C-alpha positions in Angstrom: 0.1 0.2 -0.3 1.3 3.2 -0.7 1.3 6.3 1.7 2.0 9.6 1.4 5.8 11.0 1.6 4.4 14.1 3.6 4.3 12.0 6.5 7.4 11.7 8.5 7.9 8.3 10.4 11.4 8.3 10.9 13.0 5.8 13.2 12.9 6.9 17.0 16.2 8.3 18.5 18.2 6.9 21.0 16.2 8.9 23.6 13.1 7.8 22.3 14.1 4.2 22.5 15.5 4.4 25.8 12.2 6.0 27.0 10.2 3.3 25.3 12.2 0.5 27.1 12.0 2.3 30.4 8.1 2.2 30.2 8.3 -1.5 29.4 10.5 -2.0 32.2 8.0 -0.6 34.7 10.1 2.3 35.2 8.6 5.8 36.2 10.8 8.5 34.5 10.6 11.8 36.0 10.1 14.1 33.3 12.2 17.5 33.5 10.6 18.6 30.3 7.2 17.9 31.3 4.8 21.1 30.1 1.6 19.5 30.8 0.0 22.1 33.3 -2.6 19.4 34.1 0.3 16.9 35.6 1.1 19.9 38.1 -2.1 20.8 39.7 -2.7 23.8 37.4 -5.7 22.6 35.9 -8.9 25.1 35.8 -11.9 24.3 37.9 -13.9 24.2 34.7 -11.9 21.7 33.4 -10.6 19.3 35.8 -8.5 16.0 35.1 -5.3 15.3 33.6 -4.6 15.9 29.8 -4.1 12.5 28.1 -2.4 13.9 24.8 -3.3 10.6 22.9 -3.6 11.2 19.4 -6.1 8.8 18.7 -8.6 10.6 21.3 -9.5 10.0 24.9 -9.0 6.5 25.9 -12.1 6.3 27.6 -14.1 8.0 24.8 -12.7 5.3 22.2 -13.4 2.7 24.7 -17.2 3.4 25.3 -17.7 3.8 21.3 -15.8 0.7 20.9 -18.5 -1.3 23.0 -21.3 0.6 21.5 -20.1 -0.6 18.0 -19.1 -3.9 19.0 -22.7 -4.5 20.5 -24.0 -3.8 17.1 -24.7 0.0 17.6 -27.9 1.2 17.2 -29.4 -1.9 15.5 -28.4 -3.8 18.7 -27.0 -6.8 16.4 -23.8 -6.7 14.2 -24.1 -5.0 10.7 -21.4 -6.5 9.0 -20.6 -10.3 8.4 -19.6 -12.1 11.6 -16.2 -13.0 10.2 -15.2 -9.0 10.3 -16.6 -8.2 13.7 -16.4 -11.8 15.5 -13.7 -10.1 17.8 -15.4 -6.8 18.4 -14.3 -3.6 17.6 -10.6 -2.7 19.0 -10.7 1.1 20.6 -6.9 1.2 19.2 -8.2 1.0 15.7 -10.5 4.1 16.4 -9.5 7.7 15.8 -11.8 10.5 17.3 -12.0 13.9 15.5 -14.3 16.7 15.1 -15.9 15.4 11.8 -16.0 13.3 8.7 -14.9 16.2 7.0 -11.6 16.2 9.0 -11.6 12.7 8.6 -11.4 13.0 4.7 -8.5 15.7 5.0 -6.6 13.4 7.0 -7.0 10.7 5.1 -5.9 12.3 2.0 -2.8 13.7 3.9 -2.0 10.0 4.8 -2.8 8.6 1.3 -1.8 11.0 -1.2 1.2 12.9 -2.6 0.3 16.1 -3.9 -1.3 15.6 -7.3 -2.5 12.3 -6.6 -6.1 11.3 -6.9 -9.2 9.6 -5.0 -12.3 8.2 -7.0 -15.4 9.9 -5.8 -18.9 8.9 -7.0 -21.1 10.8 -9.3 -23.9 11.6 -8.8 -22.8 12.7 -5.2 -22.2 15.4 -2.5 -19.7 17.9 -3.6 -17.7 17.9 -0.4 -15.0 15.4 -1.4 -14.1 17.3 -4.2 -13.7 20.6 -2.2 -11.5 18.7 0.3 -9.4 17.4 -2.3 -8.6 20.4 -3.7 -7.6 21.9 -0.2 -5.3 18.9 -0.1 -3.9 19.2 -3.6 -5.4 16.1 -4.4 -7.7 15.3 -7.6 -11.1 13.8 -7.2 -11.9 11.6 -10.0 -15.3 10.9 -10.7 -16.7 7.4 -11.4 -20.5 6.8 -12.4 -23.5 5.5 -10.8 -26.4 4.2 -12.8 -29.8 4.1 -12.1 -32.3 1.4 -13.7 -34.8 0.8 -11.2 -31.9 1.2 -8.8 -28.5 2.7 -8.5 -25.6 0.4 -9.5 -21.7 1.5 -9.1 -20.3 1.3 -12.6 -17.3 -1.2 -11.5 -16.0 -1.6 -15.3 -15.6 2.3 -15.2 -13.3 2.0 -11.8 -11.3 -0.6 -13.5 -10.7 1.3 -16.5 -9.7 4.2 -14.6 -7.4 2.2 -12.4 -6.1 0.8 -15.8 -5.4 4.5 -17.1 -3.9 5.5 -14.0 -1.0 2.9 -13.8 -0.7 2.7 -18.2 -0.4 6.6 -18.2 2.5 8.4 -16.9 0.4 11.7 -17.2 -2.4 10.4 -15.6 -2.7 10.9 -11.7 -1.8 8.1 -9.1 -5.4 6.9 -7.8 -4.7 6.3 -4.1 -8.1 5.5 -2.5 -11.8 4.8 -3.9 -14.3 6.5 -1.9 -17.6 4.9 -1.5 -20.4 6.2 0.3 -22.8 3.5 1.7 -25.5 4.8 1.8 -24.8 7.6 -0.9 -26.0 11.1 -0.9 -28.5 12.0 -2.5 -29.2 8.6 -4.5 -29.7 6.5 -1.3 -27.9 3.8 -2.6 -26.2 1.3 -0.6 -23.1 -0.5 -1.5 -24.5 -4.1 -2.8 -23.0 -7.3 -1.7 -21.6 -8.1 -5.0 -20.3 -4.7 -5.6 -18.5 -4.8 -2.3 -16.9 -8.2 -3.2 -15.7 -7.0 -6.4 -14.4 -3.8 -5.4 -12.6 -5.2 -2.6 -10.8 -7.6 -5.0 -10.1 -4.7 -7.4 -8.5 -2.4 -4.8 -6.4 -5.1 -3.1 -4.9 -6.3 -6.5 -4.0 -2.2 -7.0 -3.1 -1.4 -3.6 -5.9 0.9 -3.4 -7.5 2.1 -0.2 -10.9 2.5 0.5 -12.7 5.4 2.3 -16.1 4.2 3.4 -18.2 7.2 4.7 -21.1 5.4 6.3 -22.9 8.4 8.2 -26.4 7.5 6.8 -26.0 3.9 7.2 -28.8 3.2 9.9 -31.1 5.2 8.1 -32.7 2.6 5.8 -35.7 3.5 3.7 -36.3 1.1 0.8 -33.5 -1.2 0.9 -32.4 -4.4 -0.7 -31.4 -7.4 1.2 -27.8 -8.5 2.5 -26.4 -4.7 2.5 -23.5 -4.4 5.2 -21.2 -1.7 6.7 -17.8 -1.9 5.3 -16.5 -1.1 8.6 -14.2 -3.8 9.8 -13.7 -5.1 6.3 -10.2 -7.1 6.4 -9.8 -7.8 2.6 -8.0 -4.2 2.0 -7.2 -1.4 3.9 -10.1 0.2 4.8 -11.1 3.6 6.6 -14.7 3.7 7.7 -16.2 7.1 8.6 -19.1 7.9 10.8 -20.2 10.5 13.4 -22.8 12.1 15.6 -23.8 14.4 13.0 -26.2 12.0 11.6 -26.2 9.5 14.5 -27.8 11.9 16.9 -29.4 14.2 14.1 -27.2 16.7 15.7 -24.8 18.6 13.2 -23.6 20.9 16.0 -22.2 17.8 17.6 -18.8 17.5 16.3 -17.9 14.2 17.0 -16.6 11.9 14.3 -14.5 8.8 14.0 -12.4 6.6 11.5 -12.4 2.8 12.0 -9.0 1.3 10.5 -9.2 -2.1 9.3 -7.7 -4.6 6.6 -4.5 -7.0 6.2 -2.6 -6.6 9.5 0.5 -5.3 7.9 -1.3 -2.4 6.0 -3.1 -1.5 9.3 0.0 -1.4 11.1 1.7 1.1 8.7 -1.3 2.9 8.2 -1.9 4.0 12.1 1.5 4.4 12.5 1.4 7.5 10.0 -2.2 8.3 10.8 -0.8 8.8 14.4 1.8 11.4 13.3 -1.0 13.2 11.6 -3.5 13.2 14.6 -0.7 14.3 16.5 0.3 17.1 14.9 -3.3 18.4 14.6 -4.1 17.5 18.4 -6.7 15.2 19.8 -10.1 16.0 20.3 -11.1 18.4 23.1 -11.4 16.5 26.6 -14.3 18.6 27.1 -16.1 17.0 24.3 -14.8 13.5 24.8 -16.0 13.4 28.3 -19.4 13.5 26.7 -19.1 10.8 24.5 -20.2 8.1 26.5 -23.4 9.8 27.4 -24.3 11.1 24.1 -24.0 7.1 22.8 -26.9 6.6 25.3 -29.1 8.8 23.2 -28.1 7.3 20.0 -30.9 4.5 19.8 -33.6 6.9 20.6 -32.5 9.7 18.4 -31.8 7.3 15.4 -35.1 5.6 15.6 -36.9 9.3 16.0 -35.3 10.3 12.6 -36.2 6.9 11.2 -39.7 7.4 11.9 -40.1 10.8 10.5 -37.9 9.8 7.4 -39.9 6.9 6.5 -43.2 8.2 7.3 -42.5 11.3 4.9 -41.5 8.8 2.2 -44.9 7.0 2.6 -46.5 10.5 2.2 -44.6 11.2 -0.8 -45.5 7.9 -2.6 -49.1 8.4 -1.6 -49.0 12.3 -3.2 -47.5 11.2 -6.3 -49.7 8.2 -6.8 -52.8 10.6 -6.4 -51.2 13.5 -8.6 -53.6 13.6 -11.8 -50.7 15.0 -13.8 -48.7 11.9 -12.8 -45.2 13.5 -14.5 -43.5 13.5 -11.0 -41.9 10.3 -9.6 -39.5 9.5 -7.2 -36.3 7.2 -7.6 -36.0 4.2 -5.2 -34.2 5.8 -1.9 -32.5 2.6 -0.2 -31.4 4.9 2.6 -30.6 8.2 4.0 -32.4 11.5 4.4 -32.7 12.7 1.0 -34.8 11.7 -2.3 -34.6 12.5 -5.7 -37.5 13.4 -7.5 -37.8 13.2 -11.4 -39.7 15.6 -13.5 -40.0 15.8 -17.2 -36.5 17.0 -18.8 -38.1 19.6 -20.8 -38.5 21.5 -17.3 -35.6 23.2 -16.7 -34.2 22.9 -13.1 -32.8 26.2 -12.5 -35.8 27.5 -13.6 -38.1 25.3 -11.6 -36.3 26.3 -8.2 -36.6 29.8 -9.2 -40.3 29.5 -9.7 -40.7 27.9 -6.3 -38.5 30.8 -4.6 -40.7 33.3 -6.6 -44.1 31.8 -6.4 -44.4 29.5 -3.6 -41.6 31.0 -1.2 -40.0 27.5 -1.1 -36.7 26.3 -2.4 -34.9 22.7 -3.1 -31.7 21.5 -4.8 -31.6 21.0 -8.4 -30.0 17.7 -9.8 -26.9 19.6 -11.3 -25.7 20.4 -7.7 -25.1 16.8 -7.1 -23.9 16.3 -10.9 -26.3 14.3 -12.3 -25.9 13.6 -15.9 -28.9 14.6 -17.3 -31.7 17.5 -16.3 -35.0 16.7 -14.6 -34.2 15.9 -10.8 -34.6 17.7 -7.7 -33.1 16.9 -4.3 -35.7 17.1 -1.4 -35.2 16.3 2.3 -37.4 13.9 4.5 -36.5 15.7 7.7 -39.0 18.3 7.7 -42.3 18.2 10.2 -45.1 16.2 8.3 -47.1 19.3 7.5 -44.0 21.4 6.2 -42.9 18.3 4.2 -46.3 17.9 2.5 -46.9 21.5 1.7 -43.5 21.4 0.2 -44.1 18.6 -2.2 -47.4 20.4 -3.0 -45.5 23.2 -4.0 -43.1 21.3 -6.4 -46.0 19.6 -7.8 -47.8 23.0 -8.5 -44.8 24.2 -9.8 -44.1 21.6 -12.2 -47.9 21.8 -13.3 -47.3 25.2 -14.2 -44.2 24.7 -16.2 -45.6 21.7 -18.1 -48.9 23.3 -19.1 -48.1 27.0 -19.0 
């Protein structure tokens, strides 16, 4: 597996090795250079305790998170195949940080030299491309195709990897980003897709970055889908966090779970520790609350599930009874958002502008997510039922006006 040359993991010097040996021998060294004020009775009353300075995040918080994930998380049973999580989640393989956005940034630093590339799904939320630009990394798009359900174009991914290897002018592809389920398409990574992609990435020494923040919000899924967290067939970094789990984007807690072949995992974590140490671990003020917030995860997720599923049922009923019958909803397997489809003769921008002008409402057109053709609108399933129903009526009215004139 390739790792970025930006991360310095040079061999420890003689002093560091001697300190390590002393710890192994049970010898406590007086640290004459210890500049941690919390070890010298100088912590403020509002922030008591001793600063741990663990680059992966506070040990107690990671243990609590590992226990929660090992128990099956929100669903109470293991999401992934039993062979993956048979021994539970190792807290030492978890990194706590402020968000999945920060996780993307760290992983691009870890895997990519400037000018290298990651593969990102299209359609998809434009966050990955934006972060990649900030990291001097290229985001190369791969397609998802809709034919009653969304499918990953694996042949295209293989072709992009072939081109990267054969063409010296093409960027080196270091990671494949999988959103499970994708936003806004709502599509999970299917079991056969997962098997083929893991095999393909393992052969090419390409890591997988699996963004699973919407995983627990199933809507109309197919059977057999599973988290990529814990995948052992290839170096895998699974991302999740409180923003979606607790429906609390202001609760800035995210995590990376590292898995894969032992040698790759060990090398990746040694280098990821350097990055995490440079950017400092999550604040203890936040980490102290992680166990308590995990206790709210099940009720919060169930609350959001109930809202999204009820609104999706309302949407289906409204579309079935709409006498014009030109608006449909693409199958949404999971997540918070759905894609409405309407006649391509209706311009997406003009539709949204008419919503703003005439209905005092707005939505996101399909081109925001790189939909390849005109005629799509992304809408959220989160609003209160009456607000959601009024919004859909506004869309249907606006489409009617633009189709019939």
